[in-house]
N, C-alpha and C positions, 0 to 999 in steps of 0.2 A: 748719393743722397736719395732717400726714399721719402714719400709723403703718403698721408692717409687722410681721408675726408672726415673721420670721426675717431673717437677714442677706441671703440671696439675694433674698427678696421686697423688702427695703429697697433693694438695688442696682437692681433692676428699676424700682421706684417712682421712685427718684432720676432715672433716665434719662428718665422721662416728666415728672415734676413739676418737676425742677430747683430744689430748695429752696435757700435762702440758706445753710443750715447743716444739719448732721445731728447728732443726739444719739443715741447707741447704748449699749446694755449690752454687756458683754463676753460674758456667757454667753447664747447663743442657739442654737437648733437650725439645722441645715443649714450655716450659715456663721456663725462667731462674730464678735464685734465687732471683734477685732483683724484678722481677715481682711477684714472690711468696710472698715475704715480703709485697709488696703493697696490694695484694689480701687478705692476712691474716689480715692485719691491718684493712681492711674494715669489714670483717666478724667477727673477734675475736681480737679486739684491745688490750685486756688484755694479750693475749698469747705472751710470749717472743719468739723472733726468733733470733737465732745466725747464722751468715753468715760466711761461710768458703770460702776463695779464695786463689788461687795459685798466684795471681797477687798482689804483694806488692805495691798497687797503692793507693794514697791518693784519687783519683777520686772514686774508688770503695768504700772506707771507707765512704766518704762523702755521696755518693748516698745511700748506705745501711742505714746509720744513718738517712738521710732525709726521707727514705721510712718507717722508724720506727723500724729498727733492734735494738735489745738490745745490740748486740756487733758484731764486725766483726774481725775475726781472720785469720791470714795467715797460709796457709798449707805449709808443713805438720804441723798440729796443735799439740802443746804440750798438751798431754793428761791431765796432772795435771792442766794446765791453763784452758783447756776446761771444766774440771769438776768444777773448782772454779767459772768460769763465769756462768755455768749452775746453780750451787747451789745458787749463788747470784741472778740470774734472778728469780729462783723459790721462794726464800725467799722474794724478793721484791714483787712478784706477790701475795704471801700469805698475806703480810702486807697490800697491797692495797685492797684485797678482804675482809679482816676482819676488816678494819678500819671503824669506825662509820660514 
């Protein structure tokens, strides 16, 4: 597992590490999580991105989904639910990359 202090650092780290998935918060300095989702979709459209937010807002959910987030969860995130969503995202990505 890798971490980054802000969205720009996360984008740079993804370019080097190439993780199977990204979990991001919405509120971050330099580049927020929604901007990060948009940038990741451009460079790595197959990479699942899960967005965490403290704001239980339909607006954030809609924006995150439109930007290409795999899922948007409210903080504090239920660890079991986060693990299940991550497992589902990774399984779906594996199916898409191995499909003929």
